[in-house]
Structures are given as structure tokens and as C-alpha cells.
C-alpha positions in Angstrom: -14.3 30.7 5.6 -15.5 33.9 4.0 -17.8 36.8 4.9 -21.0 37.5 3.0 -19.4 40.7 1.7 -16.4 38.8 0.3 -18.7 36.2 -1.3 -20.7 39.0 -2.9 -17.5 40.4 -4.4 -16.6 37.0 -5.6 -19.9 36.5 -7.4 -19.7 40.0 -8.9 -16.2 39.3 -10.2 -17.4 35.9 -11.4 -20.1 37.4 -13.5 -17.6 39.7 -15.2 -15.2 36.8 -15.8 -18.0 34.7 -17.4 -18.8 37.4 -19.9 -15.1 37.6 -20.8 -14.9 33.9 -21.0 -17.9 33.7 -23.4 -16.2 36.1 -25.8 -12.9 34.2 -25.5 -14.4 30.8 -26.2 -16.3 32.1 -29.2 -12.9 33.1 -30.7 -10.9 30.1 -29.5 -12.9 27.0 -28.4 -11.5 25.0 -25.4 -9.5 21.9 -26.1 -12.2 19.5 -24.8 -15.9 19.6 -24.0 -15.3 18.1 -20.6 -12.3 18.1 -18.3 -12.0 15.5 -15.5 -9.4 13.8 -13.2 -7.9 10.4 -13.9 -10.8 9.0 -11.8 -13.3 11.0 -13.9 -14.3 13.5 -11.3 -15.3 16.6 -13.3 -13.0 19.6 -13.0 -14.5 23.0 -13.3 -12.8 25.8 -15.2 -12.0 27.8 -12.1 -12.4 27.5 -8.3 -13.2 30.4 -6.0 -14.2 31.0 -2.4 -17.7 30.0 -3.5 -16.5 26.4 -3.7 -15.3 26.3 -0.1 -17.7 28.7 1.5 -19.0 25.9 3.9 -15.5 24.8 4.9 -14.6 25.6 8.5 -10.9 26.1 9.0 -10.7 24.5 12.5 -13.1 21.7 11.7 -11.9 20.7 8.2 -8.4 22.0 7.7 -6.7 22.9 11.0 -3.1 22.3 11.8 -0.7 19.4 11.4 -0.5 17.1 14.4 -4.0 18.2 15.6 -7.4 16.6 14.8 -8.6 16.1 12.1 -5.0 15.8 10.8 -6.0 16.9 7.3 -2.6 18.6 7.0 -0.5 15.8 8.5 0.0 13.6 11.5 3.2 15.2 12.9 3.3 18.8 14.0 6.5 19.6 12.1 6.1 17.0 9.3 9.2 17.0 7.0 10.8 20.0 8.7 11.4 17.5 11.6 12.0 14.3 9.6 11.8 13.5 6.0 9.6 10.6 4.8 11.3 7.2 4.8 12.9 6.4 1.4 11.8 2.8 1.0 12.6 1.1 -2.3 10.7 -2.2 -3.1 13.4 -4.8 -3.4 13.4 -8.5 -4.0 14.8 -10.6 -6.8 16.2 -14.1 -7.2 17.8 -15.6 -4.2 18.0 -14.3 -0.6 21.7 -13.5 -1.3 20.8 -11.5 -4.5 18.2 -9.4 -2.5 20.6 -8.9 0.4 23.1 -7.5 -2.1 20.5 -5.1 -3.4 19.6 -4.0 0.1 23.2 -3.1 0.9 23.4 -1.2 -2.4 20.4 0.9 -1.7 21.3 1.5 1.9 24.7 2.7 0.7 23.0 5.0 -1.8 20.8 6.7 0.9 17.8 4.5 1.3 16.4 4.8 4.8 14.0 1.8 5.1 13.9 -1.7 3.6 11.1 -3.1 1.6 10.8 -6.7 0.5 9.1 -8.2 -2.6 8.6 -12.0 -2.5 8.3 -14.4 -5.5 4.9 -15.8 -6.3 5.3 -19.2 -4.6 6.3 -17.5 -1.4 3.3 -15.1 -1.7 1.0 -18.1 -2.0 2.6 -20.2 0.7 4.5 -22.8 -1.4 8.1 -23.8 -1.2 10.4 -23.7 -4.2 10.5 -27.5 -4.5 6.7 -27.7 -4.9 5.5 -28.7 -8.4 3.2 -25.7 -8.4 6.2 -23.4 -7.9 8.2 -24.6 -10.9 9.3 -21.8 -13.2 8.5 -19.0 -10.8 11.4 -19.2 -8.3 12.8 -15.7 -7.7 11.1 -14.3 -10.8 8.9 -11.6 -9.2 10.7 -11.3 -5.9 12.9 -13.2 -3.5 12.3 -16.9 -2.8 12.0 -17.7 0.9 11.3 -21.2 2.0 12.9 -21.6 5.4 14.6 -19.7 8.2 17.9 -20.4 6.5 16.9 -18.2 3.6 15.8 -15.5 6.0 19.2 -15.6 7.7 20.9 -15.1 4.4 18.5 -12.3 3.4 19.2 -10.3 6.5 23.0 -11.0 6.7 24.8 -7.9 8.1 21.6 -5.8 8.1 21.2 -3.8 11.3 17.7 -5.0 12.2 17.6 -2.7 15.2 18.7 0.3 13.1 16.5 0.1 10.0 12.8 -0.6 9.6 11.7 -3.4 7.2 8.5 -3.6 5.3 7.4 -7.0 3.9 4.8 -7.2 1.2 3.3 -10.6 2.2 -0.3 -11.5 2.8 -1.6 -15.1 3.2 1.7 -16.4 4.8 2.4 -13.1 6.6 2.6 -14.7 10.1 5.3 -17.1 8.8 7.5 -14.5 7.3 7.1 -12.2 10.3 8.0 -15.1 12.6 11.2 -15.6 10.6 12.1 -12.0 11.1 11.5 -12.3 14.8 13.5 -15.5 15.0 16.5 -13.9 13.2 16.4 -10.9 15.5 16.3 -13.2 18.5 19.3 -15.3 17.2 21.2 -12.0 16.7 20.5 -11.0 20.3 18.2 -8.1 19.3 15.1 -7.7 21.5 11.7 -7.6 19.8 11.2 -4.2 21.4 14.1 -2.9 19.4 12.9 -3.9 15.9 10.5 -2.0 13.7 8.7 -2.6 10.4 5.5 -3.6 8.7 3.9 -6.7 7.4 1.2 -6.0 4.8 -1.0 -8.8 6.2 -4.1 -7.4 4.5 -6.3 -10.2 3.1 -9.5 -8.3 2.4 -7.8 -6.4 -0.4 -6.5 -9.7 -1.7 -10.1 -11.0 -2.1 -11.0 -7.7 -3.7 -8.1 -7.1 -6.0 -4.6 -8.7 -5.9 -5.8 -12.4 -5.6 -2.9 -14.0 -3.8 -5.3 -16.3 -2.0 -4.9 -19.2 0.4 -7.5 -19.5 3.1 -11.2 -18.5 3.2 -12.0 -15.0 4.5 -12.9 -15.9 8.1 -9.8 -17.8 9.1 -7.7 -15.3 7.1 -9.0 -12.5 9.3 -8.4 -14.6 12.4 -4.7 -14.9 11.5 -4.6 -11.1 11.1 -6.1 -10.5 14.5 -3.7 -13.0 16.0 -0.7 -11.0 14.6 -2.2 -7.7 15.8 -2.7 -9.1 19.3 0.8 -10.6 19.4 2.5 -7.5 18.1 0.6 -5.3 20.6 1.9 -7.5 23.5 5.4 -8.3 22.4 6.6 -6.3 19.4 5.5 -2.7 20.2 7.3 -0.9 17.3 5.9 -3.2 14.6 3.0 -2.4 12.3 1.2 -5.7 12.1 -1.0 -4.7 9.2 -0.7 -2.3 6.3 -4.2 -1.7 5.1 -3.7 -1.4 1.4 -5.4 0.6 -1.2 -2.5 0.3 -3.6 -3.5 -3.0 -5.1 -7.1 -1.9 -5.3 -6.0 1.0 -7.4 -3.7 -1.2 -9.5 -6.7 -3.4 -10.3 -8.4 -0.3 -11.9 -10.3 1.4 -9.2 -10.9 5.2 -9.0 -9.3 7.3 -6.3 -12.6 7.5 -4.5 -13.0 3.7 -4.6 -9.4 3.2 -3.5 -10.0 5.4 -0.5 -13.4 4.1 0.4 -12.6 0.4 0.1 -9.4 0.8 2.0 -11.1 2.5 4.9 -13.9 -0.1 4.9 -11.2 -2.8 5.2 -9.7 -0.9 8.1 -13.1 -0.7 9.8 -13.5 -4.5 9.4 -10.1 -5.3 10.9 -10.6 -3.0 13.9 -14.0 -4.5 14.6 -12.7 -8.0 14.4 -9.8 -7.3 16.9 -12.2 -5.7 19.3 -14.7 -8.5 19.1 -12.4 -11.5 18.9 -9.5 -10.3 21.1 -11.3 -7.9 23.5 -8.4 -5.5 23.3 -8.7 -1.8 24.2 -8.8 0.1 20.9 -6.1 2.5 22.1 -3.7 -0.5 22.8 -3.4 -1.4 19.1 -4.8 1.4 16.9 -1.6 3.5 17.0 0.2 0.7 15.2 -2.2 0.3 12.3 -0.7 1.6 9.1 -1.9 2.2 5.5 -0.6 1.9 2.0 -1.8 4.0 -0.9 -1.2 4.4 -4.6 -0.1 7.7 -6.0 -1.5 7.9 -9.5 -1.0 10.4 -12.4 -3.6 13.1 -11.5 -1.5 15.4 -9.3 -4.2 17.3 -7.5 -6.6 14.4 -7.2 -3.9 12.4 -5.3 -3.1 15.2 -3.0 -6.8 15.7 -2.2 -7.2 11.9 -1.7 -4.4 11.8 0.9 -5.7 14.8 2.8 -9.3 13.3 2.8 -7.9 9.9 3.9 -6.3 11.4 7.1 -9.4 13.4 8.0 -11.8 10.4 7.4 -9.7 7.9 9.4 -9.5 10.4 12.3 -13.2 10.7 12.4 -13.7 6.9 12.1 -11.4 6.2 15.0 -12.6 9.0 17.3 -16.3 8.8 16.7 -17.0 5.3 15.5 -14.6 3.4 17.7 -14.4 5.9 20.6 -10.6 5.9 20.6 -9.2 8.4 23.1 -5.5 8.5 22.3 -4.8 11.0 19.6 -2.2 8.6 18.1 -5.1 6.2 17.5 -6.6 8.9 15.3 -3.5 9.2 13.1 -3.4 7.7 9.7 0.2 6.8 9.0 0.7 5.6 5.4 3.3 4.4 2.9 2.9 5.4 -0.7 4.0 3.8 -3.9 3.9 5.4 -7.3 1.5 3.8 -9.7 2.8 0.7 -11.4 -0.2 0.6 -13.7 0.7 4.1 -15.0 4.0 2.8 -16.4 4.1 1.7 -20.1 6.5 -0.2 -22.2 6.3 2.3 -25.1 9.0 5.0 -24.7 9.9 3.6 -21.2 12.2 6.5 -20.2 9.0 8.7 -20.0 8.2 6.6 -16.9 10.8 8.6 -15.0 8.7 11.7 -15.5 5.4 9.9 -14.5 7.0 8.6 -11.4 8.4 12.0 -10.5 5.0 13.7 -10.7 3.4 10.8 -8.7 6.1 11.0 -6.0 5.7 14.8 -5.7 2.0 14.4 -5.2 2.6 11.8 -2.4 5.0 14.3 -0.7 2.7 17.2 -1.1 0.0 14.9 0.4 2.0 14.2 3.5 3.1 10.6 3.1 5.3 9.0 5.9 7.1 6.6 3.6 7.6 6.4 -0.2 8.6 3.9 -2.9 9.3 5.3 -6.4 8.9 2.8 -9.2 11.7 2.3 -11.6 11.4 3.1 -15.3 11.8 -0.6 -16.3 9.2 -2.2 -14.0 6.6 -2.6 -16.7 9.2 -5.0 -18.4 11.1 -6.7 -15.5 12.3 -6.4 -12.0 14.2 -3.1 -11.6 17.9 -3.0 -12.7 20.5 -1.3 -10.5 20.6 1.5 -13.1 16.9 2.1 -13.0 16.4 1.7 -9.2 19.1 4.2 -8.5 17.3 6.8 -10.7 14.1 6.0 -8.8 15.8 6.6 -5.4 17.5 9.8 -6.7 14.0 11.0 -7.7 13.0 11.0 -4.0 16.2 12.5 -2.9 16.0 15.4 -5.3 12.4 16.1 -4.2 13.5 16.1 -0.6 16.6 18.2 -0.9 16.5 20.4 -4.0 13.1 21.7 -4.9 11.8 23.2 -1.7 8.5 21.3 -1.3 9.5 19.8 2.0 10.2 23.2 3.6 6.6 24.0 4.6 3.7 21.8 5.7 0.8 21.1 3.4 1.5 23.9 1.0 -1.8 23.2 -0.9 -3.9 24.1 2.1 -6.3 26.9 1.3 -6.3 26.2 -2.5 -9.8 26.6 -3.6 -9.4 23.7 -6.0 -7.6 21.3 -3.6 -9.9 22.1 -0.6 -13.0 21.6 -2.8 -11.6 18.4 -4.3 -10.7 17.1 -0.9 -14.2 17.7 0.3 -15.7 16.1 -2.8 -13.5 12.9 -2.6 -14.4 12.6 1.1 -18.1 13.0 0.5 -18.1 10.3 -2.3 -16.0 7.9 -0.2 -18.5 8.2 2.7 -21.3 7.3 0.3 -19.4 4.0 -0.5 -18.7 3.3 3.2 -22.4 3.9 4.1 -23.4 1.4 1.3 -21.0 -1.2 2.6 -22.3 -0.7 6.2 -25.8 -1.3 4.9 -24.6 -4.6 3.3 -23.4 -5.8 6.7 -19.7 -4.7 6.4 -16.8 -5.3 4.1 -16.7 -9.1 4.4 -20.4 -9.3 3.4 -19.8 -6.8 0.5 -16.9 -8.9 -0.8 -19.0 -12.1 -0.7 -21.7 -10.2 -2.7 -19.0 -9.1 -5.2 -19.8 -5.5 -4.7 -16.3 -3.9 -4.6 -15.1 -6.3 -7.3 -17.9 -5.1 -9.7 -17.3 -1.4 -8.9 -13.5 -1.8 -9.6 -14.1 -3.7 -12.8 -16.6 -1.0 -14.0 -14.1 1.8 -13.2 -11.2 0.0 -15.0 -13.4 -0.6 -18.1 -14.5 3.0 -18.1 -10.9 4.3 -17.9 -9.7 1.9 -20.7 -12.6 3.2 -22.9 -11.4 6.7 -22.3 -7.9 5.9 -23.3 -9.0 4.0 -26.4 -11.3 6.9 -27.3 -8.5 9.5 -26.8 -10.4 11.2 -23.9 -7.5 10.4 -21.6 -4.0 10.7 -23.0 -1.1 8.3 -22.5 2.0 9.8 -24.2 3.6 7.2 -26.4 0.5 5.0 -26.5 -2.4 7.1 -27.9 -0.5 10.3 -28.5 3.0 11.0 -29.9 3.5 7.4 -30.7 6.6 6.7 -32.7 6.4 3.0 -33.1 10.0 2.8 -32.2 10.9 -0.1 -29.7 13.3 1.1 -26.9 14.6 -1.5 -24.5 16.5 -0.3 -21.5 19.0 -2.7 -19.9 16.9 -5.3 -18.0 17.6 -7.4 -14.9 18.0 -11.1 -15.7 17.2 -13.8 -13.2 19.5 -16.8 -13.6 17.7 -20.0 -14.8 20.0 -22.0 -12.5 18.6 -20.2 -9.4 15.6 -22.6 -9.0 17.7 -25.7 -8.7 20.0 -24.0 -6.2 17.1 -22.9 -4.2 15.5 -26.4 -4.2 18.8 -28.0 -3.2 19.1 -25.6 -0.2 15.6 -26.3 0.9 16.1 -30.0 0.7 19.3 -29.7 2.6 17.5 -27.9 5.4 14.9 -30.6 5.6 17.6 -33.3 5.6 19.8 -31.8 8.4 17.2 -30.3 10.7 15.8 -32.1 13.8 12.8 -33.5 12.0 11.2 -34.8 15.2 11.2 -31.3 16.6 9.8 -29.9 13.3 7.0 -32.4 13.2 6.1 -31.8 16.8 5.9 -28.0 16.2 3.6 -28.5 13.2 1.4 -30.8 15.3 1.2 -28.2 18.0 0.2 -25.6 15.5 -2.5 -27.9 14.1 -3.9 -28.4 17.6 -3.9 -24.6 18.2 -5.8 -24.0 15.0 -8.7 -26.0 16.4 -8.9 -23.7 19.5 -9.2 -19.9 19.9 -5.5 -19.7 21.0 -3.3 -17.1 19.3 -1.3 -19.0 16.6 1.8 -16.8 16.5 3.7 -18.6 19.3 3.2 -21.9 17.5 4.3 -20.4 14.2 7.4 -19.1 15.8 8.3 -22.5 17.3 7.8 -24.1 13.9 10.0 -21.5 12.1 12.7 -22.0 14.7 12.5 -25.7 14.1 13.2 -25.0 10.4 9.7 -26.1 9.3 9.3 -24.7 5.8 6.8 -22.0 4.8 4.7 -24.5 2.9 4.7 -27.0 5.7 3.2 -24.4 8.0 0.7 -23.1 5.4 -0.3 -26.7 4.6 -1.4 -27.1 8.2 -3.7 -24.1 7.8 -4.9 -25.3 4.4 -5.7 -28.7 5.9 -7.5 -27.3 8.9 -9.3 -24.4 7.4 -9.6 -25.4 3.8 -8.4 -23.6 0.6 -10.2 -20.7 -0.8 -11.5 -20.9 -4.3 -12.9 -17.7 -5.8 -16.4 -18.0 -7.3 -17.1 -16.0 -10.4 -18.7 -12.6 -10.1 -21.3 -11.6 -12.6 -20.5 -8.1 -13.7 
């Protein structure tokens, strides 16, 4: 990057600066003995060409749209197309969520994103005893294709992409989406979207669990194969670091464990389905957290693209440059929001969103100020959407591509995060891969240690949270909160029971029996799930077949 003459001048100037610094610090000591990022990566006082002297522009930075994609996947990035404004939406009934979708689309949202309630996430219907009290509380309740028809009413499925945050029952919810499109006369080649469908991170962090790891991964490979053949615009997996970070990981751990999960999925599809890597790799997508440390997050996103490009090109021998792309959605950090002085959360979210944009995200969700207390109200979600729109249209950061490129600090931090993440991936490889590492409890322990360390730093005042450990007033402020009707559960149960009563039960039972038989072979299960959904079999009835054939997963304790 720099000539020896330039580096000599840098060192000479640095010596002069250090002498001035020593005198300055004697007169006025620095605020802290040690400065570090949110993830506790130590930050130096100043960065110079010395810190990036081994960086090669063509090899490490380059141009957007060209390997190694450090600066972005698309050649023109936001000058050609803004990121997708995709607000996470789901509350109460399917009709309630449909209303919120229409509101947000009317306010300028450009992509839909669906949150499901906990019974739906776990593969249980609303009339199951295990589901009582949870219906619609943390997302929308979906039991049958009827609910999905209500959810998507008057939504142009061929004109907007839809993301669904669903994991164990992902094939079921995806089948419902496909069935609704088909009923509306929309070809599967015309619809686009994403199912999260990432079970490895569930075992590591979020813990919506249903089946053991091996059959869980088989279901994921089935969806990848089916999508590759029949739904070419769909991302059949969103390899997610978001929940890993929400569980308390560092930025390095989020990056490393996410990429290790991605490696595991690619390996399984190649070995199980015998697909050509370039046939499915371009539809792999990722999902990251944007946390509070502005520069660390930008560096993480840039390192992520560079690392995945190397993994796909050199490890898996992909030849199509689109297979080397890392396309990712970003959500601002829910774990950074606090109940104390909740309107401060708007500023936190703005900084996190700005980091995601400066880091080159393809899609963005901005959290609402009230999400630490409840599902977002219309008031709060509109502010969150406007945050993205102001960043896109008013402040100029989308006018040039990767404006942080060449920053001594950002380039140095990008290199350091990448180096540390490779160390984790190499350790996981030595353990036999991510599945083996999870069974050993390795990522779980690492995340727990990082979360504990960060909490200690907050309690000790080393890390500041405004309103919590600094500038606390003790005043309780409650913004207007969204309320979920207590009568919703009975209405949802009644609708599900009515579907069971009026459907062709013989056809439903036959479809479930066919699925059960397919589970005992190596056949792709998606066609059988589709037939069951079309016969109005419920989500739980389908998931119960899997639980019966493959068994339920019960997490064992991990000694930390």
C-alpha cells in the first residue's frame, strides 16, 4: 500500500507525535486506561499507514462487484438500487399482521418480513395445550393454510419479496406461501423471498428446537434442493448471525460461527444432494446484527464478504462469481435497546442502521424504540422506518460506495476481525465441523463467556449504557404500547377447529401418511409437505409426523 519512503516519513512523524502526546497526557490524563470496541477488541490511539502496510489494494480491498467483494457485491451498490427497507412485522392474528403490512407498504417499505408467535416457531397449533397464553403474543399465529390466505390477502406476491423468520417448521410455512401463490395464479418463478431455515444457530443460540440436528439439516437440504429446481428467486436459507449476537457473542464470534454454519450447510447439500455448488450457492443468504460499535460493525460486514468469497472460491471451488457473493440482511441490535429512557433507543438504532448501510447491507430492519417492552406500535414502527428513509435520502451516505475504504482504522480493524474469525473457523474444522463443535458445546461456551464478560464491563462502568449505568434519572417513561387482545386466542382456536371440521379429512390423513413414508426414505420431503398443506393439514400435524419419525430434541446441559 505504501512505499518504504512513505513509511519512513510516517515513523518519523509518529515519533514526534508521541513526544507531544507524552507531554499532553502528563497535563491531562486520558479518560480511561484502555479503550476497546463493544466486543473488547483493543483500540489504539491512532492508526497510520503502518497499520495497513501489508494490505494489498487489489487482493484485500479492490472494487465493488469484483472479488473479494470487500466493498460490496454489486458494482454500483446504492447508486443503482437502495437496500430493501424490510420492517419485521407480526402480531396477533393473520388479519392484524396483514393490516400492518399494508400500513408499512403504504409508508414506503419495500420488502415484507414476518415474525411468528412462539407456538408457530415451535411447530404447535394454537389449540395445543402447550400453546396456551402465547397466541399472537410475540408474532403472528399461523396454524393452517387458511391463516396464510388471510395473512397475504391483497399482497402482490409477485411484486414484493417476503422474509419469514421461521426455523424448525420452515418447510411448512414456505409450503403455505407457495400454495397461496399457486392459488392466486402466480408462478413460483415469479415469487421471491427468504425463509430463515437455519437450525444450527438455533442449537447454538436462539433455542427454538424441534428435531435433533441431523434430521434438521436434512430438512434444510431438502428445501435448498427444491428451491434450486422449482423456486429460482427464493433464498431457501438465511444463515443467521443475528441471534448468535443477541445471545451475547462478540462481533468476531458472530462472524466466525455464522460462516462455520454456512460451511456446514454447503457441505451437507453437496454430499447429500450431489448438486453442483454453482446451482445453489447464489441463492444462499445471510443475516447479521448491527450492534452499537459503529466502526467494528462496518469492519465486520466488510470482512464477512471477503471471507465468504474466499470460502466459496477456494474451499468449495465455486466458479460462478455470484456464488462468491455474500448477500445479507441486517437488523439493528435488539439487545442494545433498554427500557430506561426508551426514546434514547431511536438514537441507538440510527447509529446501528448507519453502520449497516456504510457496511453495504442489501436489506435492513430497524428496531422500534418500544421493542424492549412490547411488539412495536404503529407510532414506533413508523419512526423506525423513517430512520432508514432519512439515511437513504437525506444525509448523503448512499451516494458513494464503501466510503470507509482506505481508512487506516477501518482497514486495520477489518483485517483483525477477519484474522480472529479464521482462527475460530480453523478450530471448528479441527473439531470435525460445526455440528461436532455444537455437540461439544464449544460455541455455546464461547458465547456465554463473551456475554458474561460484557455484562461485567457494564456493571463495572467500563462500558457505558446511557440511562442504565450513566445519566440515570430513575424516572419511569412508558411510550404507548401495542396491546394484543386477550380474546384473540379463542378466535384463533375456533378458526383452526373449523378448518379441521370442514376440510376433506381423508385427504389430509392420506397426505400426512405419505409424508411419514417419505421421511423413512431419502426422498425430498417438500412435495409431501406441499400436498399436506394444500389438504389443510395443520402446522402441528405435519411437525408431529417429523417428531414421531425423527424424535424430539432435548438439549443437554453444557458445563461452562
